[in-house]
Every structure is written in C-alpha cells, then in structure tokens.
C-alpha positions in Angstrom: -0.1 0.0 0.0 1.0 3.7 -0.2 2.3 3.8 3.4 4.6 0.9 2.9 5.7 2.3 -0.4 6.8 5.6 1.2 8.7 3.6 3.9 10.4 1.6 1.3 11.1 4.6 -0.9 12.7 6.5 2.0 14.9 3.5 2.9 16.0 3.0 -0.7 16.8 6.7 -1.2 18.8 6.8 2.2 20.8 3.8 1.1 21.3 5.3 -2.4 22.9 8.4 -0.8 20.1 10.9 -0.9 21.3 14.1 0.9 18.1 16.1 1.1 16.9 15.6 4.6 13.4 16.9 3.9 12.8 14.2 1.2 13.8 11.5 3.5 11.7 13.0 6.4 8.6 13.2 4.3 8.9 9.6 3.1 9.4 8.5 6.7 6.5 10.4 8.0 4.2 9.2 5.2 5.4 5.8 5.8 4.4 5.9 9.5 8.0 5.9 10.8 7.9 8.8 13.2 11.3 8.0 14.7 13.1 8.2 11.4 11.0 11.3 10.4 12.1 13.1 13.6 15.8 12.4 12.8 15.5 13.9 9.3 13.4 16.8 10.1 15.8 17.7 12.9 18.7 17.4 10.4 16.9 19.6 8.0 16.1 22.2 10.6 19.9 22.3 11.7 21.0 22.6 8.0 18.6 25.4 7.4 20.0 27.3 10.5 23.6 26.8 9.3 22.5 28.4 6.0 21.0 31.3 7.9 17.5 30.2 6.6 15.8 31.2 9.8 12.2 30.7 8.7 13.1 27.4 7.1 14.8 26.2 10.4 11.8 27.1 12.4 9.3 25.6 10.1 11.4 22.3 10.0 11.7 22.3 13.8 7.9 22.5 14.1 7.7 19.4 11.7 10.2 17.6 13.9 8.3 18.6 17.2 5.2 17.2 15.5 6.9 13.8 15.8 6.6 14.0 19.6 10.4 14.0 20.6 11.4 13.7 24.3 14.3 14.5 26.4 17.6 15.4 24.6 15.9 15.2 21.1 13.4 17.9 22.2 16.2 19.8 23.8 18.2 20.0 20.5 15.1 21.3 18.7 14.5 23.9 21.4 18.1 25.0 21.0 17.6 25.4 17.2 14.4 27.4 17.8 16.3 29.6 20.4 19.3 30.3 18.1 16.8 31.2 15.2 14.7 33.4 17.4 17.8 35.1 18.6 19.0 36.1 15.1 15.2 37.0 14.3 15.6 39.6 17.1 12.9 37.9 19.1 15.0 37.9 22.3 12.3 37.3 24.7 11.1 34.2 23.0 14.7 33.1 22.3 15.7 33.3 25.9 12.8 31.2 27.1 13.5 28.6 24.5 17.1 28.4 25.3 16.2 27.8 29.0 14.1 24.9 27.9 17.0 23.5 25.9 19.6 23.9 28.8 17.2 21.9 31.1 16.8 19.1 28.5 20.4 18.7 27.1 23.6 17.4 28.9 25.7 20.4 30.0 28.5 20.8 27.5 26.7 19.0 24.7 27.2 20.8 21.2 23.6 22.2 21.2 23.7 23.0 24.9 26.7 25.2 24.1 25.2 26.8 21.1 22.0 27.7 23.0 23.9 29.2 26.0 26.2 31.0 23.5 23.3 33.0 22.0 21.6 33.4 25.5 24.7 35.1 26.7 24.3 37.7 23.9 20.7 38.2 24.8 21.5 38.4 28.6 24.2 41.1 28.0 21.3 43.4 26.5 18.9 42.9 29.5 18.4 45.7 32.1 20.0 43.6 35.0 23.0 41.4 35.2 21.0 38.7 37.1 20.4 36.5 33.8 24.2 36.9 32.9 25.3 35.7 36.4 23.0 32.6 36.3 24.3 31.7 32.8 27.9 32.2 34.1 27.3 29.7 36.8 26.0 27.2 34.3 29.1 27.6 32.2 31.3 27.2 35.4 29.6 23.8 36.1 30.5 22.3 32.8 33.4 19.8 32.7 35.5 20.9 29.8 36.8 17.5 29.3 33.4 16.2 28.5 32.2 19.2 26.5 32.0 19.5 22.8 35.2 21.3 22.1 34.4 24.0 19.5 31.0 25.1 20.7 32.2 25.0 24.4 35.3 27.2 23.4 32.9 29.7 21.7 30.5 29.8 24.6 33.1 30.4 27.3 35.0 32.9 25.2 31.7 34.8 24.5 31.1 34.7 28.3 34.4 36.5 28.9 33.6 39.0 26.2 30.1 39.8 27.4 31.3 40.1 31.0 34.1 42.4 29.8 31.7 44.6 27.9 29.5 44.8 31.0 32.4 45.9 33.1 32.3 42.9 35.3 35.9 42.5 36.0 35.7 39.9 38.8 33.8 37.4 36.6 35.6 38.3 33.4 39.0 37.6 35.0 37.6 34.4 36.6 36.6 32.9 33.2 39.5 34.2 31.1 41.8 31.1 31.9 39.0 28.7 31.1 38.5 30.4 27.8 42.2 30.3 27.1 42.5 26.5 27.9 39.4 25.7 25.9 40.6 27.6 22.7 44.2 26.2 23.1 42.9 22.6 23.4 41.2 22.6 20.0 42.4 20.5 17.1 45.0 22.0 14.7 42.3 22.6 12.0 40.4 24.7 14.4 43.4 26.6 15.7 43.3 29.8 13.6 39.6 30.5 14.4 40.3 29.6 18.1 43.3 32.0 18.3 41.2 34.7 16.7 38.3 34.1 19.2 40.8 34.1 22.1 42.3 37.4 20.9 38.9 39.1 20.6 38.1 37.8 24.0 41.2 39.3 25.5 40.6 42.6 23.6 37.1 43.0 25.3 38.5 42.0 28.6 41.5 44.4 28.4 39.4 47.3 26.9 36.5 47.3 29.3 38.0 45.8 32.5 41.7 46.8 32.8 41.4 49.2 31.0 44.3 49.4 28.5 43.0 50.5 25.0 46.4 50.2 23.3 46.8 46.5 24.4 43.1 45.9 23.5 43.8 47.2 19.9 46.8 44.9 19.6 44.6 41.9 20.5 41.8 43.1 18.2 44.2 43.3 15.3 45.6 39.9 16.0 42.1 38.5 16.0 40.9 40.3 12.8 
C-alpha cells in the first residue's frame, strides 16, 4: 500500500545516498516511521539554520516537534528554535526557548553550548545582570573534558567578552583562563579560528576591564 511504499522509498533513497533531509523526512513520515522522520526533520532544521535560513529552520523544527520528541531530542530542537529566534531579534522568546534547551540537554553538549552562547548575547542586553550571572554559573559547572570542544570554546569565550563589555571585571578575569584553555585545546584545523576568538576575547576584557586601550587594540588586530 501507499504507506509501505513511502517507507520503502525512503529507505531506498537513504541507502542510495540521498542528501536532502526533507525528502527523507517526508517519506518516513508518510510511511508511518515517526522516529526516522524526527531524525531527518531535525537534520533539515539544523542545515537550514547553518545556511541562515531562519524561517526554514523554524518551520522544519515544528515538523520535527510534531513527531513528539522527548528529552535530549526535544532539547536539541528547542536550541535550534532559540538560536533562530535570537537572530530574528525575538530575544524574549529566544531566551525562554534556550532555558528549555539547557534543561533538556547534557551540559557541554554541542547544542547546549550553542544555546547558551546565544543566550549570553541576549543576557548582555537585558536591564539587569541577573540572567548573565546565572548563565555564568551554568558555564562554570561544565566539565571541559566532557564538553563538545568547539562550541564550548565559543561559549566560554563569549562569556568573557560579554562580561568584559558589561564591566564585570571579577567574573571576566575568573573565566579568562578557562577560555584560554578551551581555545588552546582545539584541534589543529580549528586553531586559527580559536586563536582569533581568544584574541577578541582578550581585547574585550582588556578594553573594558583593565582598561588598556592600546593593548586591546593589539589583541583586536591579531584576532581580525
């Protein structure tokens, strides 16, 4: 019948190397395999986000949520929604979705780090520093050895930058060594970007906390 046909077509296309996640998701959904449909709708949402197709990412995330995910699967989708809403300038919605993602995902997971990275940007623009302080403690609780290396390095470096911009010298200095260790621990192919991120991190910390504008300018030039 048609349901079985969609299921078989999806499996055939996957084994044949089909790369369009939406095609595979549609076949899986119409074939009654919601678990596989969830995997491919989620992949399609992430790919859309990476292309900066924010509307596409949100639409495909909703399709994935329609498959009734739970736990970390739902957390990853909430993280995608949070990041997409951040860059759509819906910061109130983005922050609330990010909080859901952090609760559902293991601390240090790649999508946990991506969610908190954008939440830090939102928190730096709120009227009070309370949200930033809460996020800083969440980052502090992550075991770097178990974290996803590149997203964690970006998150902790962003934390130092935002704390520096806010003039929170105590916390900025506290997290700077962690940012340095995280960036320096990345693989060789990530090293240039990591060094640039670390230099910008130091520039913000030096400019707003020390302050030493000349040294900050040197760090910024190194990171550009």
